[in-house]
C-alpha positions, 0 to 999 in steps of 0.5 A, spaced: 857 902 748 854 896 744 850 892 748 847 899 751 846 901 744 842 894 742 838 894 748 835 901 747 834 900 739 832 893 740 828 895 746 825 901 742 822 895 737 819 891 742 815 897 745 814 900 739 812 894 735 804 893 737 802 887 734 806 881 734 812 879 730 810 881 723 810 888 726 816 888 728 819 888 721 818 895 719 823 896 725 828 891 723 828 894 716 830 901 719 835 897 723 838 894 718 840 901 715 842 903 721 846 899 723 848 894 717 853 890 722 848 888 726 843 885 720 842 886 713 836 887 708 837 881 705 838 877 711 831 880 713 828 876 708 832 870 709 831 870 717 823 871 715 824 865 711 827 860 717 822 863 722 816 862 717 819 855 717 822 854 725 818 854 731 818 861 735 816 868 733 818 872 727 821 878 732 825 874 737 828 870 732 830 876 728 833 879 735 837 873 737 839 873 729 842 880 729 844 880 736 848 874 735 850 876 728 853 884 731 856 881 738 856 872 738 852 869 743 851 874 748 848 879 743 843 874 742 841 873 749 841 881 750 837 883 744 831 878 745 831 879 752 831 888 750 825 885 745 820 882 749 821 886 756 817 892 754 811 886 752 812 884 760 811 892 763 806 893 757 801 887 759 802 888 766 800 895 766 795 894 761 792 888 765 792 892 772 788 898 768 784 895 762 780 891 767 778 898 770 777 901 763 775 895 759 767 898 757 770 906 755 769 908 748 776 911 749 780 905 749 775 902 744 777 908 739 785 907 741 784 899 740 781 901 733 786 905 730 791 901 734 789 895 729 789 899 723 796 902 724 798 895 725 795 892 718 798 898 715 805 896 717 805 888 716 801 891 709 807 894 707 812 890 709 809 885 706 810 888 700 818 891 701 819 883 702 815 881 695 818 887 692 826 884 694 824 877 693 821 877 686 826 882 683 833 880 680 838 880 685 844 884 684 840 888 678 840 896 679 833 897 674 827 894 677 826 887 673 822 880 675 826 874 676 820 870 672 822 863 675 821 866 683 814 870 679 812 863 678 813 861 684 810 866 687 804 865 684 804 857 683 804 858 691 799 863 691 794 860 688 796 853 692 794 856 698 787 859 696 786 854 692 787 846 696 788 849 703 793 844 705 799 845 711 803 851 710 810 846 710 807 843 703 808 850 701 815 851 705 817 843 701 815 845 694 818 852 695 825 850 697 824 843 692 823 849 687 829 853 688 834 846 688 831 845 682 831 851 678 837 854 681 833 861 685 
């Protein structure tokens, strides 16, 4: 039953998360609330850090991790395939239809609305991740951890001003965490 439930839930993530890996994040947060034994909310932010510093799409990495966490290697495989299957199906259908209707005003309006909704979902996830990571862990009231805020601001300014490779900022963040015990 666990595999059938996993296929159903993760298939929905793959089907409705239009916009790529970051667009899957709101769905993963919902699944973490619904099935905490699959993946915990805190693990999502950790997994994003890992996924951003390793090859592979975030959504696929999240599916593999959640499936593995739940039922082992087979769960990781099932969850990963369940996530990518809707994309394969949709791409085949859209490729066939889009040729016919590529100049349609309705299709252009549809994509206009999809882009805006995906941007909103990604922004909401970003805010959620930001607040989770800048607050003091285990504190019930809303309280910023000044070391995390300083690291966040420093990395943000560095990215905006110096335009170095992302690995530089990942290494700096890891070093800061080790040195200052984040």
